[in-house]
N, C-alpha and C positions, 0 to 999 in steps of 0.2 A: 504493500500500500504506500510506503514511503517513496518507492520508485514511481508509482502512479502519480503521486502528488508532485514530485519533482518534474516529471514529464509535463504535467498540466501547467506548472509555472513557466516552463520553457515555451509551451504553446501560447500561454497568456502574453508573455513578453513579445512573441513573434507577431501575434495577431492584433493585440491591443494597439500596436503602432500603426496599423492600417486605418484606424478609425479617426475621423475628425470629431472632436468633442465640442459641442456648443453648449452655452449656458445662458439662461435668462431668468429673471426674477418674476415671481407672481405675488402680487399683493392681494392676499385672499380674504374675502369678506367672511368665508365660512370658517377658516382657521384663525382669523383675526391676527395674522402675522404674515410676514413675507417669507416665501420659500424660494430657494434657488433650484431650478430644474436643470439637470445635466442630461444631454442627449448625445449618444454615440451613433453616428451615422455610418452606414455601410461603406466599404471601400468603393471608390468611384461614384459615390452618390451624386456629386455635382456634375458628373459627365452623363448621367443617365436620365431617362424620362420615366422610369419605373416607379410603381408604388410598392411600399414595403410593409409587411406586418409590424406590429408594435409590441414590444415587450416592456412592461412596466415593473420595475423591481422596487420593493418597498423598504429594503434595508441597504442604504447606499454603500456603506463601507464593506459590508459582507458580500453583497450580491452583485453590484453593478459591474465591476471589472471582470469578475468571474463569468457572469452571464454573457457579457460582451465577447469575451475570448472564446467561450464554448460555441456561441452562435456563429462567430466568425469561422471557427474551425470546421464545424459541421456543414455550414453553408458553402464553404470553399470546396468541399468534396460532394456537393449536391445531396447532402443528407437532410437538409432543411432549407427553407428559403432565407435569403439574406433579410435581416431585420433591423429595425431601429430600436435601440435599447434606451430606456428612460429611467431616471431615478430622481429622488427628491433629497435635498439637504435635510439634516436633522433640524427639527424645530425646537422651540423652548420647552415643549412638553416631553416627558418620557415616552419612549416608543409604546409602552403599554397603555398610554392614555387613550389612544384611538382604537383599542381592541375591545370587543364585547366582553363583559364580565360573566363568563361562563360559570356553570356550577361543576365542580370537580366531583364526580360521582365516587371516586375511590378514596378521596381524602375528606369527603363529606363537608365541603366548604366552597365558597366562591373563589374565583381566581384572584380577586382583588385588582382587576384591571379597570381602566378608566371609564369604559362604557360610553365613549364619545365617538363611536364609529360613524354615526351619521354625518358628523362634521367633515371627516376625512372623505367619506364617500361622496358627499355633495361637492367638495373641492375637486375631486377627481372627475366626476361626471360633468359638472357644469362650468368648471374653470380650466382645469388642466388639459383634459382631452380636447375640448374645442380649440384651445390655443395651439396645441401641437398639430392638430389636423388642419388648422388654418395656415401654419407656417411650413409644414413639411408634407411630403407626398406619402401619406399613410394609407395602406390597404385596409379593407374592412375585415381585419382579423387581428384581434388584440389578445395578448397573454398577460396575466397578472401573476407575479412571483412573490411569495411571502415566506418568511422563516419564523418559526415558533410564534411569538405574539402576533406578528404580521400575517402568519398563516391563519390565525383566528379571524383576523379582519378579512382575509381573502375568502375564507369559507362563508363568512357572513355575506360578503358581496355575491358569492355564487348562489346563495339562497334568496336574497331579496332583489338582486338585479342580475339574474342569470344570463341575460343577453348583453350585458354591458361589456363583458369579455367573452371570447370564444374558448379560452383555455385558462385554467386555474392550476398553478403549481404550488403545492403547499409542502414545504420542507420542514422536517422535524415535527410532524403533525400526527403521527400515529396514535399518540395519547389523546390529542385534542378531539378527534372524531368520536371518541367514546364518552365525551362530556356534552352538555347541552345548556339550554337557556333556563332550565329549571331542574330541580333534583330528579334523578332517575330518567331524565330525557337524554337522548344522544343525537348528535348531529347526523349520525348514520341514518336514522329513521327520518329525520327532517329532510335530508336529501332524497331519500327514497320516496317520500310523499311528494316532494317537488317534481320528481321525474314521473311519478304516476299521474299527477294531476295537471301540472302546467306544461311540462315537456318543452323546455327551451328549444329554440330553432337548431342550435348546434352547441355542444359543449364537451370539452375535454377536461377531466378533473383527475389530477394526479396527487397522491398522498404518499409520503415516504418518511421513514425514520431509520436511524442507524440501530443495528442490533444491540449495541451497548446501552442504548436507552431502554430497550426491552428487558435488559437484565435487572434493572431496578424497578421497572414497571411492566411486569409480565403480562398484564391485561392488554398491552399493545398487540400481542399476537391475536387475541380474540377480536379486538377492534378491526384489525386488518382482514381477518377471515370473514367477519360479518359484513364489512364494507363491500368486499368483492362479491360475496354471495348475493347480497341484496341489490347491488347496483349494476353488476355486469350484465344482467338480463336485459338492460335497456340499450345495449350496443347496437342492436338492429334498427333502433329508431334515431340514431345519430347522437346518442348520449354515451360517451365513452368515459368510463371511470376505472381507475386502478389504484390500489394501495399495496405497498410492499415494504419489506425490511431489507436493508442492504447490510450484509454480514461484515463485521469487523469495524463498522463506523460508529462514531460517537455523535453527540448532539450537533456540533458545528461541522464535524468532519463530513457529515452526510451531504453537505451542500454541493460539492463538486460532482461526486458520482450520481447524486440525486438529480441534478440538472441534466446531466447527460442522459440518464434513464428517462427523465420526463420528456425531453425532446425526441428521444427514440420512440416513446409511446405516442406522442402527438404526430410525429412524422416517421412512421415505420419504414425501415430500409426496403422492405419488399415493395412498397409503393413508390419510393423515391429514386432508388438506384436503377439506372438504365444504361445500357451500352450503346453509344451512338454508332459504333461500327455495325451493330445489328440493325439499327433504325435506317441507315443509309442503304441497306440492301433490300428493304421492303418496297412494295409498289408505291410510286409517287416520288417526288423529289426529297432530298435530304431535309430541306427547310419544312416542307409539308409534314413529313413524318415526325420531326422534332416538335414542331408547333402542336401537332395533334396530340402527342404524348402529354405535353404540359397543359393543353386545354382540358384534357380529360382529368388531369390532376387538379386543375383549377375548379372543376365542377364538384369535386369531393370536398374542397375546403371553402368554397364560396368567395375566393378572391383569385386574381390572376397570378399564376405561377409562371416564372420565366426560366429559360435555360441559363446555365452559367456561360458567360462569354469567354472566360479564360480559366484554365486549371493547370496546376503543376503536375506533370507526369501522368496526364490522362488525356485520352482521345475524346472523352465525353464533355466537350465544350465547343462553342462555335468556332473559336480560332483554330484549334487543332484538327477538328473534323473537316473544316474547310480546307486545310492544308492537305489532308488525305484526298479530298476531292480533286484538288489541283494536281496532286501526284498521279492520279488515275485519269487525268485529262477530262474530268467532268467539270469543265470551267463554267458552263452556264449555271450548274447547280451551286458552285462555289460563289459565283456572283450573287445569285439569289440569297444565299445564306449570309453573305457579308453585308448585303443591303439591309437585311433584317437586323443584323448586329447594329448597324448605324441608326436604325429606328429606335432601338432600345437604349443606345448610348450615343445620342447625336453630338455630344461634345468629346467623344473618344477619338483621339488622334490615331490610336492603334487600330481601331475599327476601319477608319478610312484608309490607312496604310495597306491593310490586307485587302480591302476592296480594290485599291489601285493595283496591287499585285495580281489579283484575279482578272481584272480588265486587261492588264498588260499581257498575261498569258493567253488571253482570248483574242489578242491582237486588236483590241479596241483602244487605240492609243489616246484618242481624245478624252474618253472617260477615265482612262488611267491617269492622265495628267490632271484632270479635275479632282480626282480622289486624292492623288499625292499632294496637290496644292492645298486641299482642305486639311489633310493630316499635318502638313508643315505649318499652316497657319494656326491650327489648334495647339500644336506643340509649342510654338513660339509664344502664344498667348498664355500658356500654362507654365512657361519656363521649364519645359521638359528637355532632358538631355537627349531625347530621341530625335529632336528637330534636325540635327546634322545628318542622321541616317535618312530621313525623309528628303532632305535637300539633295543628298547624293542620288537617291532613287530618281528624283526629277531630272537631275543633271544627266544621268546615264540614259534615261529614256529619250532625252532630246538630242543626244549625240548621233 
């Protein structure tokens, strides 16, 4: 596990550097204070025209950078969509202040939490989310991530505003689901009732705890068993719920493997991983088959899913599969594919460079020059070191 954590730190350092982090303040009438919002934008966000799912993390110091790094790593290998990750600065109140004051059925007492969840929920629904969606290209797929006390808030939101987010990730929450809003009530049955009666349009609910938590709270095993038995029967109606223990993990240790497991639950590999080498051999053009795959995936999730433009060591991206098409003299298909790339990333100098290459190989020199000129102009405007390469491509073409 120590090796796994070290590997994750390396991944975090590598992928966190790809994100542009923006900050803005919100003077909230609901919280009666100013909060700073931090937003991690996906790599090449400013070059693209795409809309991205939103991940809101409720514990800035513990969750923001870790969630950003994991989302980057999984999306870079087409295991989940690129996403915008958001968090809030800590306010003047303790983090427990905005959590519901549940009744602990095993200790026979209240949690002693603040019970001011409506204030935070109103802030998120009526102030934070509208501001984010006004300023950034956000898809209609939101995820809420909480840990321990903020998992209590996340579960509350899932119950009272089930359609506000499409996915709820509740870390270190295996004990919480066995408690309720009154003595001898459990959130498990409250969620079961919601799913039986209201049936939100689409929801993914993931609960996890580390096995070390269960050593001191053995009833967590029962909670997880009951949760899965009562809620998994709703999967056919678009309500996906899963609770699990991760062996060897403690209370905070569970964050990293829990997030990875949560994203694998929401975006399972069998749905997301596809070999473009197989797609280009099917009937139709490469672009048609790739777009068809992602359009079908989009129907499952209710937002537009896009192919990766570029990937390291993989043919399953627009850049590299286009090169394969050029290598097999399918230049018309390569042109169509790279034109599609430029529609997704209209400010990408790399996309226009490869479009120019495909036109050049197709002996359409006029369009090749136009594409190379565009790539050079974009590179210069973005102070990219690739500008010299594009300049040389133009020079060689004109000789």
